[in-house]
N, C-alpha and C positions, 0 to 999 in steps of 0.2 A: 584265651577261650577256647575250650574243647568243641570240636565241630563232631556232632553224631555222624553225619554224612562221611568224615574224613576218619573215621575209625575203622580198623583192618575187619573183616569177616572171613570166618572160617567156613568151607564147603569140602567135608571128607579131609584129605590131606593138603588141599590148597588153600592158602591164605591168599585172599584179594587186599590190596593194599588200600582201598577204600570201597564206598558203597556205590559207586559211580559204574554204571554197565552201558556200554554203547549195544544198543537193540539192534538186532538183524534188520538190514534194510538191502532190498534188492536193488542192484546195481545194472541189471540187464546188459552187460558188458562181456559176455563170455561166447566163444565159438566153442562148440561140442563139449560145453561144460569147464573147460579148462580157465582156471585163475590166470591172470596177467599182471603186469606192471600196474595197471589201473587198481587192482585189487590190493596189491602191496603199498601203496602210497595211499589210498583210502584208509585201511585199516591200519597202517603204520602209524599214520598221523594221529589216531586216536591213543596209540600206545606213549608217543612223544607227549601227546596233549595231557597225561595224567589220568586217565580212565583205570579203573582197577580191571575190569573184564571187559572184553571185546570178543563180541559173538558175530561170526559171518553172516552175510545174507543166507537165505534158505538155500541150502546145498542138497541137490535132488539127487536121490537116491538110485534112478533110473532115468534114462532119456525121456519115459514117457510120465515121469513124475515132476517133469519142469513146468513151469508157468508159462515160460516162453521158450522158444528155441536160444535164447540169448542167457539163459539163466546159468548161475554157477552149478556145477556137478561133482559127484564125488562117487561117480558109477563105474570107474574105471582105475585101474593102478595108475595108469600114466599120469591121472590129474594129481597124484601125491607128491610130486615133486616141487611144484610152485608152492602148493599148499604149505609144504614144509619150511621153504623160504620165509613165507609169509609169519608162521608161526614163530620161526626162530628170532626173526625181527622183533616180534612182539614182545616176546619173553626176554629178550636183551634189554629192552628199555622198560622192565618191571611190571608189566600188565600180564595178564592170564590170557591166553587164546581159547576161544571155545567156538564150535561150529553149530549151527541149526541143520539138523537133518530133516528134509521133508519131500514128500510127495504131493503133487497138486490135485490128483483126482480128476474130477470133473472140471476143475477151473484151470485146466493146463491149454496147451496150444494156443498160444497169444502172441499178438505183435507186443514189442515193446510199448511202454506208455506214451513215449512221444511220439511212436506213430500212431498213436489211436486207440492201442490197447483192445481192440477188437479180437475175439476168438477167430482163429484161421480154420477153414474147414479142413478135416482130415485129408482130402485128397487134392490139396494145394501144397505148393513147396512151403516147408517150414511148418506143417501142421502134422498132426497125427490123431489117431482115435483114442479119446480119454477114457478112462475107467473110474469106476464109482462104486458104491455099496449098492445102489440102484440105477437105473436107466433113467434118471430125471437131470435133466438140465438146469443149471444153475439159473439162467434168466430168458425169458423168451427170445426166441430165436436162435439161441445156441444148439449146436449139435447136440442130441442125447447120448451120454456116455454109456460105455458097456458095463453092464451089471458083472461085477468080478464072480468068478465062481471059484470053487474052492482051491483049484491048481493056481490060478491069479492070487488068491490071499496067500498061500503058501509064498508065491514069489515076491509078495510086497514084503513079507515079514523077512525073508531071505535078503533081500536087497537092503533093508534097514540094517541087518546083522552085518553084512558085508561092507555097508557104508560106515559103519562104527568101527571095525576094523581097519578100514583105511585111515580113517581120522585119528586113530591112535599112532598108525605108522607116519602120519603127516605132523604129528607132535601137538596136536590137540590135547588140552588138560581138563574140558569139558565138553559133553555133548548136551544140545537142547533139543528134544524133539518137538516138532511143529504139530501140535494138535489143536490150533485156531485157526481164524481166519478164514473158515469154509474150504480148508484143504483136507485132503484124504481122511486124516484120522477123524477131524472135526466132522466131517460126512457121515462118517459111520457113529459118532457119538450123538448126533441129532436125530430125533424123530422126524424132522422135517424132511432130511435128505437121506433117511435109511428106513427104506419100507421093507426090509428083508423080513423072511418068515423062517429061516434056518437059525441057528446057534448064534449068529453075529446080528441080528436084528430083533426089534420087538422090545422086552425087556430092559431095564437098564443095565443088567448083568450082561445082557448079549450085545448090547452096543458099546459096553467098555471092554468087551473080550479082545478085540483087535489091538487096541493100544497097551493092554496089559501083556497079551502074548509078544507083542513087539519088544516091549522092556525086558520081559524074560529073555528073549533072544539075545538082545544087547548084553545083557548082564553076563552072557557065555564068552564074549570076546572083551568087553571092557572091564579094565581093571577095579576092584572092589574099593579100592581108595581113591578113585578120581569120580568126581560129581556128574551126576544125571540130572538135566532138569527137562520140565514139560511146560511147553506153552499151552495155555487154554483160552478159548472164548469162554471166559465163565458165564457169560449171558448173551443171547440172540437178541435180546431186545423184541422178542416176537411172542406172541401168545401161543402156546402150544410148543415151544421150542426149548434146547437145553437151557437149565436153570442154574442160578446159584446155589441152590440146594443139591443139586446134582453134581455141581463142580466140586463142594465140598466132602460130599460123599466119595468121590472118584479120588479127590487128593489124598483121602484118608487110605486109600486102596493103594494108592500109588508109593504112599510114604511106607507103607508095610512091604511095599516091592523093593526100597532102597531109593527110590527117587528123593532128592534133596530140597528141590525148591520148585514151587509152580510159579510160574511167568504169567502175571494175570491181566489177559487183553480181554478183548469181547468184539461181537457180531462177526460179520464176513461170510456168514453161511446162507443168510437168508437176503436175497435181492429186493432191494427197495426198504430194507427195514429203517424204522425211525428212530434214530439215536440222538441223545440229548447231549449233544458234543459241546465241553466247556473245559476250562483250565483243570486237569486233574480227574476229569470225569470217571475215569477207571479206577482210582485209587481205592475207592470204597470196596472193589471187588476183591483187591489184595488184602485189604484187613478183613474183610469176610473170610475167606479162604484160611488166611494166616490163623485167627483166631479159631475158625470152625473146625478145622482139620489139624490144627496144632503142627503146622509146616511153615517152613521158611517160605516167603512170597518177594516176588518182584513187581512193583508199581511201574506201569506205563501208561503214556498217553497226556499230551500237552503238559508235559512237565518241561518248562522253559527257564527256570530261575534257580540261581544257588538256594535263596531262602526257602521256595517253594519245595525243592529236593529235601534240604535239611528238616522242614518242619514233618515230613512224611516219615523221616526215619526217626524223630525224636518221638513223634507221637505213637510211634510203634504200629504204624499202618501197614508197613512193609519192610524188608530188612534190605532189599537194594532197591535203587532206582535207575529204570531203563530210560535211557535218554536217545532219541531217534533225530528228529529232524533238528532241533538245536544243536545237536553236534555236527551236522551238516553246516549249518550256520558258522559254528564256533567248532572245530575239531579240538580246540584246546580249552573247552568248557570246564574241564576238572580242575587246571591250573588256574583259570578266573575264578571258579567257585571257590577255591580253597583261600584265594586271596580276600575273597568278599566276605568270607566267614571267620576269617581270622587263623585259618588252620596252617601248619607247615607241611609243604609238600616238596617232594624232590623234583627238580627241574632238570632236564637233560642238560648236560655241561655245555652244550653248544650254545644253549638259549639263557645260559645263567646271567649274561650282562644284561637281558632286558626283563629281569624279575622286578617286581613292583616292591618298593621299600616306604 
C-alpha cells in the first residue's frame, strides 16, 4: 500500500524523506541562548524516530527577542558550535534540520511555564524592557512595551539577517520565520496590536512591510537553493483582527518573494480569544491558504494519529503535517505511523531488531 504521508517532498534543493515535520516546541532549557545536550537528545530523537524535517524551537535573534531568559538563541557567534553538532546528528540520521528564527516582541521577559510563566518586570533579575510596534501590553497587568522607532526596526531587520547567516554556518538547511502566536512579526501584522501611523502601520501594505523587509534581508545571506518558510497565525479568532483573507493575500506576496511554504497556525496575539479547539481545528487554515495562494502549506494543531495525518495529505489539505505534543509523547511517531500505514521506512541500524514484522 502506498502512503501519502510517506512520500518524499521537495523544497527547492532539499528533499524530505516524508511529510512528517517536528514542529518548533520551546524547551526553556538554555542559559544565555546556548543549546546544550538537552537540545541534542531532544531533537536527535526525532531524527532517529524517522521524521522528515525537524525544526528547532523558536531561536531568538536577540537577547530582548527571547520569550524567557531560558530560551534558545542565535544572537551571537558562540551559539553556532553546539547548533552545528545538533544539525550534524540530524543529517547523519536522514532528516533535515531547520531552525525557527523569532523575536517575542511584547510577549518577552517571562518565567518558564513550570515556574508560573508570568512576565518578569524589567527592573527584576532575568527581566528586560520589551519592544513592540505599539506601546500596548499583551494582557492586563503586563508592563507596556516600548514602541519601536525607526532605528529599532532597522535593528530587528539586521538581527534577523545576522541570525540567518549564523544558521547557515550552523548547518541548518531550512529557515522558518516565526510570524505567528502573537510574537513581534505577528504584532506588526495585526491591527489589534499595531496602532502605528507611519509606513509600518494602518493599511495591509504597511502592516506586512516589516515581514517582507525581513525576508528581503535574509535572502541576501541565505542561499537561493535552500528553503525559507513562514509560520503565520492565519486567524486571530477575533472580530477586527487579522483574517484568513489577509493571510492568503500575504502568502501570495511571500511566494513572490521566494518563500516556499506557509506553516499555518492561528491565534496567540489576542488575550482571551475564544478558540474552537478540537482535533485538526487548524487544518482548514492550511487548506484555505494552500488553494487561495497556490503555495505549499503545513498543517498543525491536535494532529495525533497516523491516519489523521495521512488523510490530511491525501485530501490535499496541506503538503506537510507538523507534529508537536504527540512527538513528545512518542519521539518515534514516524516509525510507528509508517508501520500503521503499511509504508516502508528506514530504521536506524541500532534499532532494526525492534522492527515490527
